[in-house]
C-alpha positions as CSV (number, residue, x, y, z in Angstrom):
1,M,-17.8,87.0,-17.9
2,N,-21.0,86.1,-16.3
3,K,-21.5,84.3,-13.0
4,N,-21.5,80.8,-14.5
5,T,-18.2,81.4,-16.2
6,V,-16.7,82.6,-12.9
7,L,-18.0,79.5,-11.1
8,G,-16.6,77.3,-13.8
9,W,-13.1,78.9,-13.6
10,A,-13.2,78.7,-9.8
11,T,-14.1,75.0,-10.0
12,M,-11.2,74.3,-12.4
13,I,-8.7,76.2,-10.2
14,M,-9.8,74.4,-7.1
15,I,-9.5,71.0,-8.8
16,V,-5.9,71.9,-9.9
17,V,-5.0,73.1,-6.4
18,G,-6.6,70.0,-4.9
19,I,-4.6,67.7,-7.2
20,A,-1.4,69.6,-6.3
21,L,-2.1,69.2,-2.6
22,I,-2.8,65.5,-2.8
23,A,0.3,65.0,-4.9
24,L,2.4,66.9,-2.3
25,G,0.9,64.8,0.5
26,A,1.6,61.6,-1.4
27,F,5.0,62.2,-2.9
28,R,6.7,65.0,-1.0
29,Y,5.8,64.5,2.7
30,D,6.1,60.9,3.9
31,E,5.3,61.6,7.6
32,I,2.2,62.8,9.3
33,A,2.1,66.1,7.4
34,G,1.3,64.2,4.2
35,Y,-2.1,63.2,5.7
36,G,-2.8,66.8,6.3
37,F,-2.0,67.9,2.8
38,A,-4.1,65.0,1.3
39,S,-7.1,65.8,3.5
40,V,-7.0,69.5,2.6
41,G,-6.8,68.5,-1.1
42,I,-9.9,66.3,-0.6
43,G,-11.6,69.4,1.0
44,F,-10.7,71.4,-2.1
45,F,-12.5,68.8,-4.2
46,A,-15.6,69.0,-2.0
47,I,-15.7,72.8,-2.4
48,A,-15.2,72.5,-6.1
49,W,-18.1,70.1,-6.3
50,V,-20.3,72.6,-4.5
51,F,-19.2,75.3,-6.9
52,N,-20.1,73.1,-9.8
53,A,-23.5,72.3,-8.3
54,L,-24.2,76.0,-7.9
55,K,-23.5,76.7,-11.6
56,G,-26.8,77.7,-13.3
57,R,-28.7,78.1,-10.0
58,I,-27.4,81.5,-8.8
């Protein structure tokens, strides 16, 4: 596996974890904790976006 493949897999894993965190925040926790889970999920999307942008440049 080269570095682009590793970044691709990291991006996919972070997207899956981000979706899971947003789903937990939306469906499992109805109080204030849900906002925390959803914001961390959005943060995972942002980091996955950076990993995708780095693919091919490193």
